N, C-alpha and C positions, 0 to 999 in steps of 0.2 A: 805923718806916721814915721817914727824913727826905725832904724834897721832892726833893733831888738824886737820892737812891737810887730814889725812885718814878719820877722822870723817866727815869732810866737804864733801869729795868726796863721801862717802857712802850716806850721806843725799841727795846730788845732783844727784847721780846715783844709785838709789835703785835697779833697774833691773840688772844693771851690778854687783852690790854687791851680789845680790841673785844668779845670774848666777855663780859668782865666788864660792860662798858657795856650790852650787849644783855640780859644777865641782870638787871641793875638795872632796865632799862626794862620787861622782861616782868613782873618782880615788882611794880613800881609799877602796871602795867596790871591785874594780877590783884587787887590790893587796892583799886583804885578802884571806886566803886559803879557798877553797871550803869545804863544809860540806857534810856529807852523806845525810842529809835531803834535801839539794839542789839537789844533784845528783838524789835522788829518785823522787822528785817533778818535776824537770824540764828535767831531762835526756838529750837527744841530743839538745833540744831547748836551753839549758843553754849556750852552746858555741856560738850559733848564736846570742843570746840576748846580751851576754857579748861583742861580737865583735862589734855589732851595738852600744852598750852603750859606748864602748871605742872610736869608731869613733866620736860619738856625743860629748863625753867629750873632745876629742882632738880639735874639731872644736870650741866648747864653750870656752875652755881654751885659744885658740888662739885669739878669739874675745875679751875675757875679758882682756887678756894680752895687746892687742892693746889699749883698753879703759884705762887701768891703766897707760900705757906708756904715752898716750896723757894727762891724768889728771896730771901725774907727771911733764910733760913738762910745762903745764900751771901753776902748783904750783911753779915750779922753776922760771918761768918768773915773777910771782908775787913777789916772794922773792927777785929776782935780781932787780926788779924795785923799791922795797922798800929800798934796801941797801943804795943808794945814799942819800935818805932822812934821814935815820937813822944816817949815819955818819955826815951829815951836822948838824943835830940837836944835836948830841953828841959833835961836835966841838964847837958849839955855847954855849952849856951849861958849857963848861970848861973854 
């Protein structure tokens, strides 16, 4: 997917783009090492919270992946449909 297609997809699907950004942030937070401050503040709740956040992130990432896959298929279909017109115009120009 090129930059222009990604930009168009983001503009046309702002909720999916935001969900993707959120999922990336949650995943980054889940793989970061825990701190003493977190352990003191959250104690046993932390593990339950992270487990639920991990499940939600997994569901969200799957949903966003499906959206991105569909957008990529549509973008490829557009690019493929444009190819014959491009080659026809290129052969007429030469």
